[in-house]
C-alpha positions as CSV (number, residue, x, y, z in Angstrom):
1,X,107.2,90.4,101.3
2,X,108.0,89.3,104.8
3,X,105.6,86.9,106.5
4,X,104.7,86.9,110.1
5,X,102.0,87.9,112.7
6,X,101.5,91.5,113.7
7,X,101.9,92.8,117.3
8,X,104.5,92.6,120.1
9,X,103.3,89.2,121.3
10,X,104.6,87.6,118.1
11,X,107.6,89.8,117.3
12,X,110.4,87.4,118.3
13,X,108.6,84.1,117.5
14,X,110.0,81.7,114.9
15,X,106.9,82.2,112.7
16,X,108.0,85.9,112.3
17,X,111.3,85.1,110.6
18,X,110.0,86.7,107.4
19,X,109.3,89.9,109.3
20,X,112.8,89.7,110.7
21,X,114.3,89.7,107.2
22,X,112.5,92.8,106.0
23,X,112.9,94.6,109.3
24,X,116.7,94.0,109.1
25,X,116.8,95.3,105.5
26,X,114.8,98.4,106.5
27,X,117.0,99.0,109.6
28,X,120.1,99.0,107.4
29,X,118.6,101.5,105.1
30,X,117.5,103.7,108.0
31,X,113.8,103.6,106.9
32,X,110.7,102.8,108.9
33,X,107.6,101.0,107.9
34,X,104.3,102.8,107.8
35,X,100.8,101.4,107.9
36,X,98.9,101.3,104.5
37,X,95.3,100.1,104.9
38,X,94.8,99.6,101.2
39,X,97.6,97.0,101.4
40,X,96.4,95.4,104.7
41,X,99.9,95.9,106.1
42,X,103.0,98.0,106.6
43,X,105.3,99.2,103.8
44,X,108.5,101.0,103.2
45,X,110.8,101.6,100.3
46,X,114.5,100.8,100.1
47,X,117.3,100.9,97.5
48,X,119.7,98.0,97.1
49,X,122.5,98.7,94.6
50,X,120.4,100.9,92.4
51,X,117.3,98.7,92.6
52,X,114.3,100.2,94.2
53,X,112.4,97.8,96.4
54,X,109.1,97.9,98.3
55,X,109.0,95.9,101.5
56,X,105.7,94.7,102.8
57,X,104.7,93.2,106.2
58,X,101.1,91.9,106.0
59,X,99.0,92.8,109.1
60,X,96.4,90.1,108.3
61,X,98.0,87.4,110.4
62,X,99.9,84.6,108.8
63,X,97.0,82.5,107.4
64,X,95.6,85.5,105.4
65,X,98.9,86.8,104.1
66,X,97.6,86.5,100.5
67,X,95.2,89.4,101.0
68,X,98.0,91.8,101.6
69,X,100.3,90.4,98.9
70,X,97.5,90.3,96.3
71,X,96.4,93.9,97.1
72,X,99.9,95.1,96.8
73,X,100.7,93.3,93.5
74,X,97.4,94.4,91.9
75,X,98.0,98.0,92.8
76,X,101.5,98.1,91.4
77,X,100.7,95.6,88.6
78,X,103.4,93.2,89.5
79,X,103.9,89.8,88.1
80,X,104.5,86.9,90.6
81,X,108.1,86.6,89.3
82,X,108.8,90.1,90.7
83,X,108.0,89.0,94.2
84,X,110.3,87.5,96.9
85,X,108.4,86.1,99.9
86,X,110.5,85.6,103.1
87,X,109.1,83.0,105.4
88,X,110.0,80.6,108.2
89,X,110.8,77.0,107.1
90,X,110.4,74.0,109.4
91,X,112.3,71.7,107.0
92,X,115.6,73.6,107.4
93,X,117.6,73.9,110.6
94,X,118.3,77.3,112.2
95,X,121.2,79.0,110.4
96,X,120.2,77.9,106.9
97,X,118.3,80.0,104.5
98,X,117.6,78.9,100.9
99,X,116.3,80.7,97.9
100,X,113.9,79.0,95.5
101,X,111.4,79.9,92.9
102,X,108.0,78.2,92.3
103,X,106.8,75.2,94.2
104,X,104.0,74.4,96.6
105,X,103.2,75.6,100.1
106,X,104.8,72.7,101.9
107,X,102.2,73.0,104.6
108,X,102.9,76.7,105.3
109,X,99.5,78.4,105.6
110,X,100.9,81.8,104.7
111,X,102.3,80.5,101.4
112,X,99.2,78.6,100.7
113,X,97.1,81.7,101.0
114,X,99.5,83.7,98.7
115,X,99.4,81.0,96.1
116,X,95.6,80.9,96.2
117,X,95.2,84.7,96.1
118,X,97.8,85.3,93.3
119,X,96.7,82.2,91.4
120,X,100.4,81.6,90.9
121,X,103.3,79.8,92.5
122,X,105.9,81.6,90.3
123,X,107.3,83.8,93.0
124,X,110.7,83.6,94.7
125,X,111.0,82.5,98.3
126,X,113.6,83.0,101.0
127,X,113.1,79.9,103.1
128,X,114.5,80.8,106.5
129,X,115.3,77.7,108.6
130,X,113.8,77.5,112.1
131,X,114.1,73.7,112.7
132,X,111.4,71.3,113.5
133,X,110.1,70.2,117.0
134,X,110.1,66.5,115.9
135,X,106.4,65.9,116.1
136,X,103.5,67.3,114.1
137,X,101.5,68.0,117.2
138,X,104.2,70.3,118.5
139,X,104.4,72.5,115.4
140,X,102.0,75.2,116.4
141,X,103.4,76.0,119.8
142,X,106.9,75.6,118.3
143,X,106.5,78.2,115.5
144,X,104.6,80.5,117.9
145,X,107.4,80.3,120.4
146,X,110.6,82.2,120.7
147,X,113.8,80.4,119.8
148,X,116.6,80.2,122.4
149,X,119.3,82.9,122.1
150,X,121.7,80.7,120.2
151,X,119.1,79.6,117.6
152,X,117.9,83.2,117.2
153,X,121.5,84.2,116.5
154,X,121.8,81.5,113.9
155,X,118.6,82.5,112.2
156,X,119.7,86.2,112.1
157,X,123.1,85.2,110.7
158,X,121.3,83.2,107.9
159,X,119.1,86.2,107.2
160,X,122.3,88.3,106.8
161,X,123.5,85.7,104.3
162,X,120.2,86.0,102.4
163,X,120.5,89.8,102.3
164,X,124.1,89.5,101.1
165,X,123.0,87.7,97.9
166,X,120.0,90.0,97.4
167,X,121.9,92.2,94.9
168,X,122.6,89.0,92.8
169,X,118.9,88.2,92.8
170,X,117.9,91.7,91.8
171,X,120.5,91.7,89.0
172,X,119.1,88.5,87.5
173,X,121.9,86.2,88.8
174,X,119.5,84.0,90.7
175,X,121.4,80.7,90.2
176,X,124.6,82.3,91.5
177,X,122.7,83.5,94.6
178,X,121.2,80.0,95.1
179,X,124.6,78.4,94.7
180,X,126.2,80.8,97.3
181,X,123.5,80.1,99.9
182,X,123.7,76.3,99.2
183,X,127.5,76.3,99.5
184,X,127.4,78.4,102.6
185,X,124.9,76.0,104.3
186,X,127.0,73.0,103.4
187,X,130.0,74.5,105.0
188,X,128.1,75.5,108.2
189,X,126.0,72.3,108.3
190,X,127.5,69.5,106.2
191,X,124.7,67.0,107.1
192,X,121.9,69.2,105.7
193,X,120.4,68.1,102.4
194,X,118.5,70.3,99.9
């Protein structure tokens, strides 16, 4: 599940980093998303090392992401543990993506809505670092703004790292995937903490 806001006005904004991840995976597989009204979003199916995956991009806007995620999980009878949600993360700098399971929303409205609608926090998250503007008052324009080219490149590179460990996650080697991403981030940005 990639989180973001639909439409061309939001396409390259920081808040759409979750869309960027699922779009990148779909592109690599040569598949396109199609609109599915019953899921309140766009879906496509890909195969990653013999694992079949559905990708979902909610069309509900970020704050109502849970509607799409809940509709999809109900239809396919998925447990929360079978879901990976990719989302932008203010608490990590551009170029860092972390994998985690469980936890709160951390002020992210899309995650908060998913937790509420699923009545569970037990899903995986790809936390895609976008940096922080330094002041709470600046957060909304920051996340809804487009990053400069160098930061966009760093975000996309970290998404590639996240996709590189996806086979480990799908194969049940979650700790190995987490370790790889954490080690990679420490090499690239030794001052970053977990």
